[in-house]
N, C-alpha and C positions, 0 to 999 in steps of 0.2 A: 554227457557236457552237462552240468548243470547250469541253470539258468536264475542267476539270483533275484529275490524278489523286491519290487519297487520299494523303494524308502518311503516310508509314511513320515511326511515332516511333521514334527510338531512344533508350530510358531506359538508365539507367546500369546496371551491375552489383548494386549495391546495391539500387537501386529495384525490379530485376526479383527479388531474392531478399528482399524484405519480405514478409512473410505478415499478414493482418487479424488483429486481436484477437480469440480465440474469445468472448470475453465481449461485445464490441462485436458480434457476429455474432448472439450469443444474444438481445441485447435487441430484435432486430427480431422475433423469435418471440415474446417475454414479452410484445408488445402484440396477439396474437392474444386473443380474448374467452374467457374462463372459464380462462384459463392461471394457474397456480401459479407462480410464479418466485423459487427460491430462487440464483438466477445473480448479478445483479449485486451487487457490494459498495456498494449504495445504504444511506445513512443513513438512518434514518426521517423522513418529514416532520413527524410531530409533534415532533422533537428540534428543529426550528428554532425560534429566538427571534425570531418574527416582529415582533412587538409592541417587542422591544428594538432592533431592526435599523431598523425605523422611526422609532423615536425618535432612535437615534445619527444617521440619515442625515438626518433635518430638523436637529438640532442642528450636524453639522459642515456640512451644505451653509450653515448661517446664517453659520458661523463662518469658514471655510475654501471656502468653494462654489470661489472663482478657483482655487485651488491645487490642490483635489481633483477639478477638470475636467480639468486640464494634466498634459501629460507630466510623471512624476516621476523622481527619480535610478535609475540603472540599481540600486544596490545597495538602494534604497528607501529609505523615510520614515523619516528620524532618529530622530522620536519611536516610532515604532514598534520599531524595532531597540533603544531605549533600554528600552520595555517588556517586549520580549521578553527580553531580558536579566537584567533583575529577577525576570521569571515563571520563566525557567528555574533561577536561581540557587534560587530558593524552591520550586519544584515538584519539581524534577529533581537540585539538589545542580551543577548544570553553570556553573563559573566560565566567562564571556565576557565581553568587551568589545562595546558598539554595533557596532564596528567589524568585529565577527567575523561579522558576520551579512550575508546578503544575501538579499533575498526573491525568489522566484521563483514563476512561474504554474503552480503546482499544484507537487506532489513530482515529478510526471511530468518536466517541465520539468528538475528538478535533475538526475533521472537521467540524461536524454538526454545533458546537458551533462558530466556528472561520467565517463560513458562518453568523449566526446570530448576531454576534457581530460589523462584518463590513458591512453588505450589507442588504438593503430593500430589498424585492420584487419586481422585476421589473429592479433592478439594474444589473451590469455586472461585472462579474471577466475574468482575462485571466487564460489560462491555455497550459500547452502542446496539441499536439494533434499528437498521441492519448494519453490519461491522464487513471488514475487510475479509474475506473467503481465507484467505492463508493465515490468518490470524487463528482462523476457528479449526483449519486442519494443524496446525503447528501444536494448538493446546489440545484439541481432541487427541492427536497422537501420541501426546503424553497423558492421557488420562485424566485429563482437568476438564471441569465442567464449566460453562460458559452461561451465565444469567445476561440476559439482553434487556436493554433498557430502550425504549422509544424514542425516537429522534420528534421535532418539528421541525420548523423552516429555521429556528434558531438553536438547532443542534441538539443534546440530548436534553432530555426534560427533567428538570432537578427535582420537580415535584416526585415524579416518577421513581427517581432514584433515592429519594428519602424513604420512598414507600418500600422500595426493593432492598433497604438497607434493613428496615425493620424485620424483614422476612428472611434476611440472608447478612446478618451483622459482620461478620467477619471476611469480606473478601481478602484475598492475597493481593490484588490489585483492582485498579480501574484503568482500563485500556480505553484511548480515544484518539481519532484523528481530528482533532478540530480545525484544521483547514483544507476546504474543497475534499470533502470525505469523499471515501472509497465504501461503498458504491454509490454514494446520492449527489457528490459535490455540492453539499450545505456546508458551513463554515460557523463553529460556533460562535455566539454573540460575546462581546467583552462581559456582559452580566452575569452570562451565565459561566463563563471562564473563572470569575471571581468566585461563583456561588460553589462551582465546581471544588476549589482551591480550598475554600472554606470547610467544604462536608468532608474533605479527607484531611483536613487538620484537626479538626474536630475529633474524628474517629481512629487516625493514626494510620490512614491508609495510602499505601504507594500508589500514584498517578504515575501511568506511562503514556508519554506523548508521542504520538508516531507524526511526521510531518515531512511527508516525501514529496508530498505537491506544492507547499507553502512559500518556493519560489516563483511559481507560475501563477502569478496574480493578473488578471485581465482588465480588473475594475474594481470599484471600492478602495476604501482607506484601509492602511495594512491595520492588523489588530496583533498585540503582542502573543507571543507565544507563552504557555504556560509555565515554560522551563524558565522563561526570563523574568517571571513574577513569583518563582520559588524553585529555589536551588536544590528541593529535594525531589522535584519530578526526575523520572527518567526517560531522558529525549533521545528519539531515534531520525535519523538522518540518512539520505542516500546520494550517489552519483547517478544512479539509473534514470533518473528522469531531467537530469540537468548538464548529464554528459554522454553516457552508454550504459544501457544495462548490462552488456555483453562482458563488464568490466567485473562485474560481479562485486562490486566494494559500497557498503554504508558503514554507520558508525554510531555509538552510543555515549551520550554524554551522561555521566549519572555521578551519584554521590560515592565517596571513596570504598564505602563497604559492599557496595553493589557492582563498583568495577571490578573490585577484586575475585567478586565471584563469577562475574563472566569473564575474566581472566582465566580462571581456572577450568571454568566450563568449557571455553574454547580451546585451550588446550587437549582437551578429550575429545574434540569435533574434528578438529583440523589443523591444529597446530598454531596456524597463521593464515592471514587472509594473503591473497596474492601479493607479495612485492613489487611486482612489474607494474601490477594495477597502482599500487599505492605511490610508485613514482610516478607515474602519467596523471593520478589525481593531484597530487602535491604542486606539480608544474601548472596543471590546468588553473588551479586557485590562485597560488602566487604570483603567477606569470601574468595575470590578467585576462586571461583568455576566457574564464567562465563569465566574468562581468561583460563581456563583449557577446557572447554566445547566449545566453538567458533572455535577452530582449528581442532576441531572434526568434527563439522557440515560442515565447509568450507571443508575437504578432503571428505567429504561422498556427498557432493553436485557438487563438483568440478569433481567427477569422473562420475556423472551422466549426467553431461553438458557434458562432453567427449563424453560420448556413444551417448547421444542422436544426437549430430553433425554428428558423425561417422554414426548414422542409418540414419540420411538426406542423408548424402551423398551415402549411399550404395541402398536406397530405393527411393528418390525421384527423378521426373523428374528434367532435370538439368536446366529448366526454371524459378523453385523455387528460391525464395532468402530469405534467414535468417540470424537473428543478430549473433554476436557472442560473448555474454557479458562476461566479466571479473568478474563477479559475479553476485547475486541475485537469483533469483528462476525462469526467463521466459526466453523464446525465441519468438520472432516474426517472422510469416514464411506469406510471399508475394508470390502471383503469379498473374502477370499482365494480366487479362481479367476476371479472377477469381470472383467467389462470393460464398463467404464461408457460407453467410446465407442460400443460394440457396442449397448449399452442404451438409448441417446439416443435414436432414432427412436420406440422403443415409449414412451418418458417421453413425448415430444410427443404421443403419441396417447393417455397418461393423463393429458395436460394439465399435468404438472409438471417444471420446469425445474430443472437443477443445472449445474455448471462441471463439465467432465471433469478428473479427475486428470491426466491427460497434458499439458493444456496448461501445466501448473506446471512441468514438467519440461523442461530446455533441449533432452533430445533425444525427448521426450515417449516415453517408455519406462517410464512405469506409467500399467497401464489398469485397474487394481484399485477405485480410489479417485475420489472427488466430493467437491466442496467445495460446502457451503452456507451462504448467510447468513442470519443469524437475526432483523436488526436491521428490514429494511424491511416482511415481510408482517405482516398483521392477524393476530391470536390464530387468529382461526377459520382461517385460512387456513393458518397455520402446523400446525394438527392436522389438517385435511385433507389439506394437501401432502405431509405425512409419510405419512398414510394409504396415498395415494395410491403413494408411494416403497415402501413398505413391499409393498403388492401389485405394484409393477413388481420386487422383489426375487424374489418367490413365483414370476411369470411366467417370469421370465429364469434360472431355477436348474432348472426343467423340463427 
């Protein structure tokens, strides 16, 4: 009896270059007993409108059951795109037609598709530094290079962007999260937004504006979205932070040529997003449920942000710096001279988790920072987890 030799699988160059997300790996550790995790970007389950979803589901199943359980159109449910067009005008001042909108399976799919339709492997794009780790994964997974531009407390620095464009004059797009940025929590100032649009217009560069946290403002005046100021901007939104990430539903508002390419790309990826999720989201928006729920989420998250900052002030060494966001889900903590990558094993022993700052840099070249999520943990765990981090800083500074 012969024994077949093991198959020697030949993976693509791109597949061999892919790396797992630091946050996905961290979630495995987070399931250990007694671990307090500030790592994952998880909404608080108390923010989920479970009873509203149950009511909507029952109503929609009775009215549209055969449609909501069937395949849908690639661009999404027409009535949802109509509802979104109206909502975006009212909430964000974004003028758009329903035909400008395409539904996506979460914003992550949108990020992946935008990389595919704009850039070839080896070409480059510009992002904030630091930037969302999911964007890094999506773009690097397609062989796209990322050039990061450093931020300050007012967002991406435009002087550094201009310097970067001298060295890299033809980026395929500039990607930014202007509101309560992930991972820093920083909001880009109005002056910076205007200058960014001017730079992009001068050079004919597409801007991609990701706005997953824009509805979650706790303090400060509303700042107009880039898309409301310029219809050439490609705008990303999501239901993950204002309804439920389990529905896996996001959307893109884009110029017609971009929307057409996204439509074709999505047909190849997953044909269409969940019709069931789209019917739920449409009723959630047009039925007034979202207007009722978002203030509750804001109240919950503001209290947790305030508690985490108060705990920093009580337990952290005085040389630890941190952002004070006016909304969103994250705080960015920095200690000059620290190495949060090397601290991580000790953090696991102390049973407290964070995401290392290097994960949010395309070249993983910042080791002094960490990102903390304040929305998911209980109040007790926020205080105790920060106390453990304070002890960690003391242990690693000796």
